[in-house]
MITIBA-213409 format. One line per field, with one value per residue (C-alpha): x, y, z; residue number from 0; residue in one letter. Coordinates in steps of 0.02 Angstrom, whole numbers, plus 50000, padded with zeros to 5 digits. Layout:
BEGIN
c1: X	...;
c2: Y	...;
c3: Z	...;
nr: NUM	...;
rest: A	...;
END
This chain:
BEGIN
c1: 53182	53086	53150	53334	53328	53432	53552	53608	53613	53635	53486	53469	53383	53294	53254	53140	53173	53344	53427	53366	53261	53188	53271	53443	53416	53347	53506	53625	53512	53517	53690	53726	53642	53756	53624	53661	53587	53506	53449	53310	53268	53262	53395	53585	53703	53633	53619	53799	53848	53723	53806	54003	53972	53885	54021	54033	53860	53769	53735	53617	53495	53404	53215	53049	52932	52792	52884	52846	52980	53115	53070	53035	53235	53279	53219	53279	53431	53455	53400	53527	53651	53613	53522	53366	53294	53219	53162	53099	53050	52956	52978	52974	52829	52814	52701	52599	52543	52396	52201	52147	52055	52261	52341	52404	52318	52500	52562	52425	52396	52588	52573	52431	52524	52691	52575	52453	52533	52692	52663	52572	52705	52826	52698	52673	52880	52927	52760	52797	52949	52908	52791	52932	53041	52917	52939	53022	52948	52872	52881	52797	52797	52613	52568	52476	52401	52325	52211	52161	52119	52215	52150	52288	52368	52228	52321	52452	52334	52207	52397	52413	52217	52216	52385	52341	52177	52281	52413	52270	52223	52381	52371	52223	52269	52444	52377	52369	52579	52629	52815	52774	52736	52690	52681	52633	52730	52615	52708	52686	52811	52984	53132	53179	53201	53028	52935	53066	53049	52862	52762	52690	52541	52467	52571	52639	52810	52760	52832	52818	52697	52771	52820	52942	53061	53214	53232	53318	53171	53095	53234	53231	53046	53093	53221	53094	52968	53086	53114	52945	52839	52684	52521	52525	52668	52640	52799	52745	52674	52503	52454	52343	52279	52228	52162	52048	52005	51961	51860	51785	51742	51734	51614	51769	51908	51828	51825	52004	52115	52093	52163	52307	52356	52382	52480	52602	52617	52557	52683	52723	52658	52756	52795	52811	52729	52818	52812	52964	53020	52869	52898	53061	53191	53301	53473	53554	53425	53398	53503	53449	53387	53301	53311	53167	53269	53226	53351	53288	53116	53204	53278	53112	52976	52796	52709	52535	52504	52349;
c2: 54728	54755	54619	54635	54729	54607	54750	54766	54606	54597	54452	54274	54156	53990	53886	53738	53628	53695	53563	53543	53651	53804	53815	53782	53916	54032	53984	54054	54199	54271	54208	54330	54437	54436	54346	54194	54055	53904	53756	53637	53448	53269	53211	53266	53185	53289	53435	53425	53408	53559	53670	53613	53689	53845	53888	54013	54094	53924	53790	53634	53591	53412	53384	53337	53464	53356	53315	53486	53449	53441	53596	53688	53619	53706	53870	53862	53833	53964	54104	54012	54051	54179	54263	54321	54241	54381	54287	54113	54033	53875	53789	53607	53518	53339	53286	53136	53108	52984	52982	53015	52830	52748	52834	52737	52824	52843	52928	53042	53081	53103	53238	53349	53324	53413	53552	53579	53504	53526	53724	53741	53658	53782	53950	53880	53867	54045	54142	54175	54223	54363	54425	54452	54514	54638	54582	54441	54395	54186	54164	54005	53934	53892	53850	53897	53720	53791	53890	53760	53601	53472	53309	53167	53309	53292	53232	53400	53500	53447	53490	53667	53732	53673	53753	53911	53935	53909	54065	54152	54129	54159	54328	54379	54321	54435	54585	54653	54636	54767	54706	54537	54495	54345	54302	54169	54142	54045	53975	53906	53748	53779	53689	53589	53375	53388	53294	53141	53138	53132	52988	52917	52816	52888	52752	52872	52981	53151	53340	53510	53609	53761	53869	53824	53952	53929	53905	54054	54171	54114	54146	54325	54337	54284	54411	54570	54500	54522	54686	54737	54647	54574	54463	54373	54346	54243	54189	54128	54212	54130	54091	54236	54192	54009	54024	54182	54025	53911	54022	54137	53987	53836	53734	53770	53731	53578	53542	53580	53527	53348	53321	53467	53388	53232	53314	53406	53338	53162	53127	52929	52774	52640	52712	52600	52651	52736	52828	52932	53046	53045	52927	52945	53055	53002	53132	53064	53140	53305	53451	53644	53603	53466	53410	53523	53668	53672	53574	53436	53457	53441	53267	53205	53278	53258	53084	53084	52886	52950;
c3: 59387	59209	59061	59017	58857	58703	58626	58790	58831	59011	59043	59101	58996	59029	58830	58872	58718	58688	58614	58441	58318	58359	58529	58479	58355	58492	58602	58468	58433	58637	58662	58525	58606	58785	58886	58972	58932	59014	58917	58966	58879	58918	58868	58976	58857	58715	58786	58874	58684	58631	58773	58736	58525	58612	58725	58855	58921	58901	59020	59043	59174	59103	59133	59077	59065	59151	59297	59376	59543	59408	59323	59486	59528	59358	59397	59593	59510	59400	59533	59658	59523	59428	59559	59428	59266	59135	59012	58971	58795	58790	58628	58668	58592	58550	58360	58312	58130	58098	58117	58304	58300	58246	58367	58521	58671	58771	58599	58603	58793	58774	58657	58715	58903	58848	58781	58905	59068	59032	59020	59161	59253	59173	59234	59404	59421	59332	59358	59531	59492	59377	59510	59635	59516	59457	59275	59137	58971	58944	58752	58707	58532	58497	58295	58145	58199	58360	58258	58105	58094	57975	57947	58004	58126	58251	58410	58365	58352	58487	58595	58529	58513	58701	58766	58644	58770	58911	58867	58832	59017	59080	58993	59073	59243	59241	59181	59352	59336	59186	59184	59160	58956	58878	58717	58608	58435	58305	58155	57990	57938	57990	57936	58093	58145	58226	58049	58067	58254	58234	58289	58148	58109	57937	57843	57758	57747	57771	57753	57807	57698	57598	57637	57733	57850	57910	58125	58119	58083	58240	58339	58269	58330	58505	58501	58456	58565	58704	58641	58586	58688	58619	58665	58483	58326	58184	58073	57909	57744	57748	57907	57923	57774	57814	57987	57890	57770	57912	57989	57875	57739	57817	57681	57558	57683	57717	57536	57507	57645	57643	57469	57500	57645	57541	57428	57507	57683	57674	57520	57499	57563	57664	57815	57972	58126	58254	58411	58376	58514	58562	58741	58741	58678	58506	58520	58394	58266	58342	58264	58222	58051	57967	57775	57715	57605	57430	57377	57476	57414	57235	57300	57370	57255	57298	57275	57171	57242	57346;
nr: 0	1	2	3	4	5	6	7	8	9	10	11	12	13	14	15	16	17	18	19	20	21	22	23	24	25	26	27	28	29	30	31	32	33	34	35	36	37	38	39	40	41	42	43	44	45	46	47	48	49	50	51	52	53	54	55	56	57	58	59	60	61	62	63	64	65	66	67	68	69	70	71	72	73	74	75	76	77	78	79	80	81	82	83	84	85	86	87	88	89	90	91	92	93	94	95	96	97	98	99	100	101	102	103	104	105	106	107	108	109	110	111	112	113	114	115	116	117	118	119	120	121	122	123	124	125	126	127	128	129	130	131	132	133	134	135	136	137	138	139	140	141	142	143	144	145	146	147	148	149	150	151	152	153	154	155	156	157	158	159	160	161	162	163	164	165	166	167	168	169	170	171	172	173	174	175	176	177	178	179	180	181	182	183	184	185	186	187	188	189	190	191	192	193	194	195	196	197	198	199	200	201	202	203	204	205	206	207	208	209	210	211	212	213	214	215	216	217	218	219	220	221	222	223	224	225	226	227	228	229	230	231	232	233	234	235	236	237	238	239	240	241	242	243	244	245	246	247	248	249	250	251	252	253	254	255	256	257	258	259	260	261	262	263	264	265	266	267	268	269	270	271	272	273	274	275	276	277	278	279	280	281	282	283	284	285	286	287	288	289	290	291	292	293	294	295	296	297	298	299	300	301	302	303	304	305;
rest: M	S	P	A	D	P	L	R	G	A	G	V	A	L	I	I	G	G	S	S	G	I	G	L	A	T	A	R	E	L	L	G	L	G	Y	Q	V	I	L	T	A	R	D	A	D	R	L	R	D	V	V	A	L	L	G	D	G	S	F	S	A	P	A	D	L	L	D	A	S	A	V	D	A	V	V	S	G	I	L	E	R	H	H	R	L	D	V	V	V	H	T	A	Q	V	M	A	Y	G	R	V	E	D	V	P	P	E	V	F	E	R	T	V	D	V	A	V	H	G	T	A	N	L	A	R	A	V	L	P	V	F	R	R	Q	R	G	G	S	L	I	V	V	N	S	L	L	G	R	I	A	V	P	E	L	G	T	Y	V	T	A	K	W	A	Q	L	G	L	L	R	T	L	Q	L	E	T	R	D	L	P	G	V	E	I	S	V	I	S	P	G	A	I	D	T	P	I	Y	D	L	A	A	N	Y	S	G	R	H	V	A	P	P	P	P	V	L	A	P	Q	A	M	A	R	A	V	A	E	C	I	N	R	P	R	R	S	V	D	V	G	P	T	N	K	I	T	V	L	G	F	R	A	L	P	F	F	Y	D	R	I	I	G	P	V	S	R	R	V	I	F	R	R	S	G	S	A	P	T	P	G	N	V	L	A	P	T	P	A	E	E	G	E	R	G	E	W	S	S	L	A	R	R	K	H	P	P	S	T	D	Y;
END
């Protein structure tokens, strides 16, 4: 069985992290293409609300990605109900700001665990299914920060670098399965609530660095990956030049990244330490988009008090 063509829309898709941001935008995209969509996230009430909003063709299956037995149960439930699983989209991630020495160990570990152990749990649950089916598509949202480093984002950088290493290994380990595709999508800044939901021990209010794209750009990239699988996809007009600067001009990059990040990311002082949604979900703050449009940026201009 090969992955379903999104233009025919005959498939079943599981979206990890489907209650907010990129996951929610992707759910809308795949529903519009005719998929049966199962959404997974930590908070059952939030998932029920999202499914009620999305309507027919969407289903909720609450689970914590770090609970391997819960992930297995979600996949088993999908197979029992739908008898197939064509697409798995992994968008779930938590985020933390602050110097590594300032981020509490439990926040650092949970952020890395979601990216690494969570992705491994998911792979162990779905790849055997794809092997039996002789087809399936696993699409994982990584990050531009999986290939560069930024001061005071070391927790997230560590998580995404490690996740990317795991994903590249999984791609190698499935080369014997021509119908199984593993794609990595690496966005730059996307307009989602993750920046407000993040743990923050920097002492400053934070913002995504421009340019900030709508989550629908990521949803379209996912749909394109299903229809035309690719090993690696960048979403963001400055990703490649940023990675090139990091790799080819390290001395220049190291000199400017601190001042630039303080100018465009760490904007205003006065932010109290918070674990955000790292240790527990905060469903009231979730949504498809954040507040990082050009209008929001005009309302909250960058500060120069650094």
